[in-house]
C-alpha positions as CSV (number, residue, x, y, z in Angstrom):
1,M,17.2,-45.1,28.4
2,P,20.3,-46.7,26.8
3,T,20.0,-48.7,23.6
4,A,20.0,-52.4,24.2
5,I,23.2,-54.3,23.1
6,A,22.5,-57.9,22.3
7,V,25.0,-60.6,21.5
8,T,24.7,-64.1,20.0
9,S,27.0,-65.8,22.5
10,A,28.0,-65.4,26.1
11,D,31.7,-65.4,24.9
12,L,31.1,-61.8,23.7
13,V,30.3,-60.5,27.2
14,L,33.3,-59.2,29.2
15,P,33.1,-57.9,32.7
16,P,32.0,-54.2,32.8
17,T,34.7,-51.6,33.1
18,D,32.7,-49.7,35.7
19,P,29.3,-49.9,37.5
20,G,27.8,-47.6,34.9
21,T,28.4,-49.9,32.0
22,P,25.1,-51.4,30.8
23,H,24.8,-55.2,30.6
24,A,24.4,-57.1,27.3
25,A,21.5,-59.3,26.5
26,V,22.6,-62.8,25.4
27,L,20.3,-64.2,22.7
28,P,19.9,-68.0,23.1
29,D,21.2,-70.3,20.4
30,P,18.5,-71.3,17.8
31,G,19.1,-74.9,18.6
32,T,18.0,-74.4,22.2
33,Q,15.1,-71.9,21.7
34,S,12.1,-71.9,19.4
35,L,11.4,-69.1,17.0
36,D,8.3,-68.1,19.0
37,A,10.5,-67.7,22.1
38,S,13.1,-65.7,20.2
39,L,10.3,-63.4,19.0
40,A,9.0,-62.9,22.5
41,D,12.5,-62.1,23.9
42,M,13.1,-59.5,21.2
43,Q,9.7,-57.9,21.8
44,Q,10.6,-57.6,25.5
45,L,13.9,-55.9,24.6
46,L,12.2,-53.5,22.2
47,A,9.5,-52.7,24.8
48,R,12.1,-51.9,27.5
49,Y,14.8,-50.2,25.5
50,G,13.2,-48.9,22.3
51,H,16.0,-50.0,20.0
52,V,18.2,-53.2,19.9
53,I,21.7,-53.5,18.4
54,A,22.5,-57.2,17.8
55,I,26.2,-58.0,17.4
56,C,26.9,-61.1,15.4
57,P,30.4,-62.3,14.5
58,G,31.0,-63.3,10.9
59,S,32.1,-66.7,12.1
60,A,28.7,-67.4,13.7
61,P,26.8,-70.4,12.3
62,A,24.4,-69.7,9.5
63,A,21.5,-70.8,11.7
64,V,22.3,-67.9,14.1
65,K,22.3,-65.3,11.4
66,D,19.1,-66.7,9.8
67,R,17.4,-66.6,13.2
68,L,18.3,-62.9,13.6
69,R,17.0,-62.0,10.1
70,A,13.8,-64.1,10.7
71,V,13.1,-62.3,14.0
72,R,13.5,-58.9,12.5
73,S,11.5,-59.7,9.4
74,L,8.6,-61.3,11.4
75,L,8.4,-58.3,13.8
76,E,8.6,-55.9,10.8
77,S,10.7,-53.7,13.0
78,D,13.0,-50.9,11.9
79,R,14.3,-50.6,15.5
80,I,16.6,-53.7,15.3
81,A,20.1,-53.3,13.9
82,L,22.0,-56.4,12.9
83,V,25.7,-55.6,13.1
84,G,28.3,-58.1,11.9
85,T,32.0,-58.1,12.7
86,D,35.0,-60.0,11.4
87,L,37.1,-59.5,14.5
88,P,38.4,-62.7,16.3
89,P,36.4,-63.7,19.4
90,L,38.3,-61.8,22.0
91,G,38.5,-58.6,19.8
92,A,34.8,-58.9,19.1
93,A,34.1,-59.1,22.9
94,V,36.2,-55.9,23.4
95,L,34.1,-54.2,20.7
96,V,30.9,-55.3,22.4
97,R,32.1,-53.9,25.7
98,Q,33.0,-50.5,24.1
99,L,29.5,-50.3,22.5
100,R,28.0,-51.1,26.0
101,Q,30.1,-48.2,27.4
102,L,28.9,-45.8,24.8
103,A,25.3,-47.1,25.1
104,G,25.1,-45.3,28.4
105,C,26.0,-42.0,26.8
106,D,24.1,-39.5,24.8
107,F,24.4,-41.1,21.4
108,S,21.4,-42.0,19.2
109,P,20.8,-45.6,18.3
110,G,21.8,-45.0,14.7
111,V,25.1,-43.4,15.6
112,L,25.8,-46.2,18.1
113,A,25.1,-48.9,15.5
114,S,27.3,-47.4,12.8
115,A,30.1,-46.6,15.3
116,A,30.9,-50.4,15.5
117,R,32.8,-50.2,12.2
118,L,34.7,-47.2,13.3
119,L,35.7,-48.7,16.7
120,A,36.9,-51.9,15.1
121,H,39.7,-49.9,13.4
122,Y,41.2,-49.2,16.8
123,I,41.2,-52.7,18.1
124,Y,44.4,-54.6,17.5
125,A,43.4,-58.3,17.8
126,G,45.7,-61.2,17.4
127,A,47.1,-64.3,19.0
128,V,50.3,-66.3,19.6
129,L,49.8,-69.7,18.0
130,G,51.6,-73.0,18.2
131,S,50.7,-73.7,14.5
132,V,49.3,-71.8,11.5
133,S,48.7,-74.9,9.4
134,R,44.9,-74.7,9.9
135,L,44.6,-71.0,10.1
136,D,42.2,-69.9,7.3
137,R,40.9,-66.5,8.5
138,V,44.1,-64.6,8.1
139,P,46.2,-64.8,4.9
140,V,49.1,-67.2,5.5
141,S,52.1,-67.4,3.1
142,L,53.2,-70.9,1.9
143,G,56.5,-70.5,3.8
144,S,54.6,-69.8,7.1
145,H,52.3,-72.6,6.4
146,L,55.1,-75.1,6.0
147,K,56.9,-73.8,9.0
148,G,53.7,-74.3,11.0
149,W,54.4,-78.0,10.8
150,L,57.8,-77.7,12.5
151,P,57.9,-78.8,16.1
152,G,58.3,-75.9,18.6
153,A,57.5,-73.2,16.1
154,H,55.4,-70.3,17.5
155,F,53.8,-67.5,15.5
156,A,52.4,-64.1,16.4
157,V,49.4,-63.4,14.3
158,L,47.6,-60.0,14.0
159,A,44.1,-60.3,12.5
160,G,43.4,-56.6,12.3
161,P,43.4,-53.8,11.5
162,V,46.1,-55.0,9.1
163,P,46.7,-58.8,9.0
164,Q,50.3,-59.9,9.8
165,I,52.1,-63.1,10.7
166,V,55.5,-63.2,12.4
167,R,57.4,-66.3,13.4
168,L,58.8,-65.9,16.9
169,G,62.5,-66.4,17.6
170,N,65.8,-64.8,16.8
171,N,65.7,-61.8,14.5
172,E,61.9,-61.9,14.5
173,E,60.0,-59.1,12.7
174,T,58.1,-56.5,14.7
175,L,54.4,-57.0,14.9
176,A,52.8,-53.7,13.9
177,G,51.0,-52.2,16.8
178,P,48.9,-49.1,17.7
179,E,50.5,-45.7,17.9
180,F,48.2,-44.5,20.6
181,A,47.8,-45.5,24.3
182,T,46.0,-48.8,24.8
183,E,45.4,-51.5,27.3
184,L,46.0,-55.2,26.6
185,L,43.6,-58.1,27.3
186,L,44.8,-61.7,27.2
187,A,43.0,-65.0,27.0
188,R,45.2,-68.0,27.5
189,G,44.6,-71.4,25.8
190,Q,46.8,-74.5,25.9
191,L,50.0,-72.7,24.7
192,Q,52.5,-71.9,27.4
193,T,54.2,-68.6,26.5
194,D,54.9,-65.2,28.1
195,W,55.6,-63.5,24.8
196,P,52.6,-61.1,25.0
197,T,53.7,-59.8,28.4
198,T,57.4,-59.8,28.0
199,T,57.8,-58.6,24.4
200,L,54.5,-57.2,23.1
201,V,53.7,-55.0,26.1
202,P,56.9,-52.9,25.9
203,R,56.9,-52.8,22.1
204,W,53.3,-51.5,22.0
205,R,53.8,-49.3,25.0
206,V,50.8,-50.8,26.7
207,Q,49.5,-48.7,29.6
208,G,48.6,-50.1,33.0
209,A,48.4,-53.7,34.1
210,V,47.7,-56.5,31.6
211,L,44.2,-57.9,32.1
212,E,43.2,-61.5,31.5
213,A,39.9,-63.1,30.6
214,A,38.7,-66.6,30.0
215,L,39.4,-67.9,26.5
216,P,36.2,-67.8,24.4
217,D,34.9,-71.2,23.4
218,T,35.0,-70.2,19.8
219,S,38.6,-69.1,19.8
220,P,40.2,-72.5,19.0
221,G,38.0,-72.9,16.0
222,W,38.6,-69.4,14.8
223,W,42.4,-69.6,15.0
224,G,42.6,-73.3,13.9
225,T,44.3,-74.5,17.1
226,G,43.8,-74.8,20.8
227,K,47.5,-74.0,21.4
228,L,47.2,-70.3,21.6
229,V,47.2,-67.1,23.7
230,E,44.7,-64.6,22.3
231,F,45.2,-60.9,22.9
232,A,43.5,-57.6,22.0
233,A,44.8,-54.0,22.5
234,Y,42.1,-51.3,22.7
235,L,41.2,-47.9,23.8
236,P,39.9,-48.3,27.4
237,D,38.8,-44.9,28.5
238,L,35.2,-43.9,27.9
239,P,36.0,-40.1,27.5
240,V,38.3,-41.0,24.6
241,L,35.8,-43.3,23.0
242,H,33.1,-40.7,23.4
243,Q,35.3,-38.0,21.8
244,L,36.2,-40.3,18.9
245,V,32.6,-41.0,18.0
246,S,31.3,-37.5,18.7
247,S,34.0,-35.9,16.5
248,V,32.6,-37.6,13.4
249,R,30.1,-35.8,11.2
250,R,26.6,-37.2,11.5
251,D,24.1,-37.6,8.6
252,S,20.6,-38.9,8.3
253,C,19.9,-42.1,6.3
254,H,17.9,-41.3,3.2
255,W,16.3,-44.8,3.5
256,C,15.1,-45.3,7.1
257,G,15.8,-41.8,8.5
258,M,18.1,-43.0,11.3
259,E,21.1,-40.9,12.3
260,L,24.5,-42.4,11.1
261,I,28.2,-41.8,11.0
262,G,30.4,-43.2,8.2
263,D,29.3,-44.4,4.8
264,R,26.6,-46.9,5.7
265,C,23.5,-47.0,8.0
266,G,23.8,-49.3,10.9
267,F,20.1,-50.2,10.9
268,C,19.0,-50.7,7.3
269,G,22.5,-51.0,5.7
270,A,21.8,-48.4,3.0
271,P,24.9,-46.5,1.8
272,L,25.2,-42.8,2.5
273,Q,23.5,-40.9,-0.2
274,V,25.9,-38.4,-1.8
275,G,23.7,-36.9,-4.5
276,P,20.0,-36.2,-4.6
277,A,17.7,-38.9,-3.1
278,P,16.4,-41.5,-5.7
279,E,12.9,-40.9,-7.0
280,Q,11.9,-44.5,-6.3
281,G,11.7,-43.6,-2.6
282,R,12.0,-46.4,-0.1
283,G,10.6,-49.3,-2.1
284,Q,13.8,-51.0,-3.1
285,G,14.4,-53.3,-0.1
286,R,16.9,-53.3,2.7
287,G,20.6,-52.8,2.3
288,R,23.3,-55.2,3.3
289,E,23.8,-56.5,6.8
290,L,25.4,-59.7,8.0
291,G,26.6,-60.3,4.4
292,G,23.4,-59.4,2.6
293,Q,23.2,-57.5,-0.7
294,S,22.4,-53.9,-1.0
295,A,19.9,-52.3,-3.4
296,P,21.5,-51.6,-6.8
297,A,20.3,-48.0,-6.9
298,L,22.1,-47.3,-3.7
299,E,25.7,-48.2,-4.9
300,T,26.9,-44.6,-4.8
301,A,28.4,-44.6,-1.3
302,R,31.6,-42.8,-0.6
303,Q,34.6,-44.9,0.2
304,P,36.1,-44.7,3.7
305,A,39.5,-43.2,4.1
306,P,42.3,-44.1,6.6
307,H,41.7,-43.3,10.2
308,P,44.0,-41.4,12.6
309,T,47.1,-43.4,13.5
310,S,48.3,-41.6,16.6
311,Y,46.9,-41.0,20.0
312,A,47.6,-37.3,19.6
313,E,44.9,-37.2,16.8
314,L,42.4,-38.4,19.4
315,T,43.0,-35.5,21.8
316,P,40.5,-32.6,22.2
317,A,42.8,-30.2,20.4
318,N,42.7,-32.2,17.2
319,T,39.1,-33.4,17.1
320,Q,37.2,-30.2,17.3
321,G,37.1,-30.2,13.5
322,T,37.6,-26.6,12.6
323,G,39.4,-26.0,9.3
324,H,41.4,-22.8,8.6
325,G,42.3,-20.9,5.5
326,T,41.3,-22.8,2.3
327,G,41.7,-26.2,3.8
328,H,38.8,-28.6,4.3
329,G,38.3,-31.0,7.2
330,D,39.5,-34.6,6.9
331,S,37.7,-37.7,8.1
332,Y,37.7,-36.4,11.7
333,G,37.4,-32.7,11.0
334,T,41.0,-31.7,11.1
335,A,42.3,-29.2,8.4
336,H,44.7,-30.7,5.9
337,G,45.3,-28.3,3.0
338,T,42.7,-28.7,0.2
339,G,41.6,-32.3,1.0
340,H,37.9,-33.2,1.4
341,G,36.4,-35.2,4.2
342,D,35.6,-38.9,3.6
343,S,32.8,-41.1,4.7
344,Y,33.6,-40.5,8.4
345,G,34.3,-36.9,7.8
346,N,33.2,-33.3,7.8
347,A,32.9,-31.9,4.3
348,H,33.8,-28.5,5.7
349,G,35.9,-29.3,8.7
350,T,33.3,-28.9,11.5
351,A,32.6,-32.0,13.6
352,H,29.4,-32.6,15.5
353,G,29.5,-32.9,19.2
354,D,31.7,-31.1,21.7
355,P,34.7,-33.2,22.7
356,H,35.1,-31.1,25.8
357,V,31.7,-32.1,27.1
358,N,31.8,-35.0,29.5
359,P,29.9,-38.1,28.5
360,T,26.4,-38.2,29.8
361,R,25.2,-41.3,31.5
362,A,21.6,-42.4,31.0
363,L,19.6,-42.7,34.2
364,P,18.9,-46.3,35.2
C-alpha cells in the first residue's frame, strides 16, 4: 500500500506521468472546512494508507500551516509528516509529482518524507518575468531592481538550486542549468515570450518535447507579477529517481524510530544523531518542521554536502557505493580518496538498495 501524498492546494497536483502514479489528496483550505472535518479527512487517509506525507509550500498562508499542526497534534499521530518546501509553485508541483511516483515503489514512509529535500536539489525552477521590481523571494541587486522599471525589460530568474537573475537581451549572461538530462515544464502567464523554448531548451540540452501546464494560481503572487512564464527542469524517469534515492545511506531516527536519509527525519524533524543517543530519551519535544524550532539537545546534526552535478553520477555504475583502497564513500557512496560521507552519504562507501533492481510498484 503506497504512502499517501497530501497537498495543501490543487495547484500542486500535476497530471500523472503514467497510469501507475498514485493520486495526491488535496486538503481543503481552512477557510472552507472546519477543524472537525479536517480531522475526519486525515483519519480516513491514515486508516487507508497508514502514513501521510503532507507537502506545504513555505509561501502558504499561516492559517494553512497552523491547521496542519493542529490536526497532527489533536490526532496525536506520529504517522503524519509535515514537509515544507521553498520551491516556487511550479517547481513545488514537480516535486510533489516525483514523490507520488516514488510512493508507488518500495520505499518506507520515512525515506520518502526525507527524500523531498534531496529531490529539490535536482529541480531547476525559475521564470521569465516582465519586471523584478516586486520580486522578494529571490535576491535582487539594486541595478536589476532599477532596470525592472524600464519598459520592455525582461528577466530570466532562477529560484533554485542556486538563485540567479539575468536580464535578457544582447550579450545576456547564461542562466546556470543542470548538467544532467532533464525535461522542461512550462506554465504561461500574461507575458508573451518564446525565450524558454528557443534559448533555454538548447542551452540546457533539454530532452524530449517541452510540456506545458496551467499556471498555478499562486504563481503571480510568488513572483511578484502576472507577466511571467514559469518553468521547471527536472528528472522525469522513475528508474533514475528510484536509483537516486535508493543509493543514499539509510539511518533510523533516534527520536521516533522512522527510517530516514539525509541529516533530518522527515516525520519528527529531529536531526540525525551522530554520537550516542541522549540520556533524556524522547521527552524533549518534536523537532522542526514547517519552520518550527528543534530541541536544543539535538543540535548535533551533520551538515549536508554538495550533491552530484552531472547525469553520469546518477548512472548505475556510479551509485553502487563501493569504495576501493583507502578511500571512503562520498554523499552517494562513490569513492573519493580519503573523504568521508556527509549527511546523505555512506560512511564507508556502501549504499543501501540495489540500483539495478527495477522499481517495485505497490499493488492497487
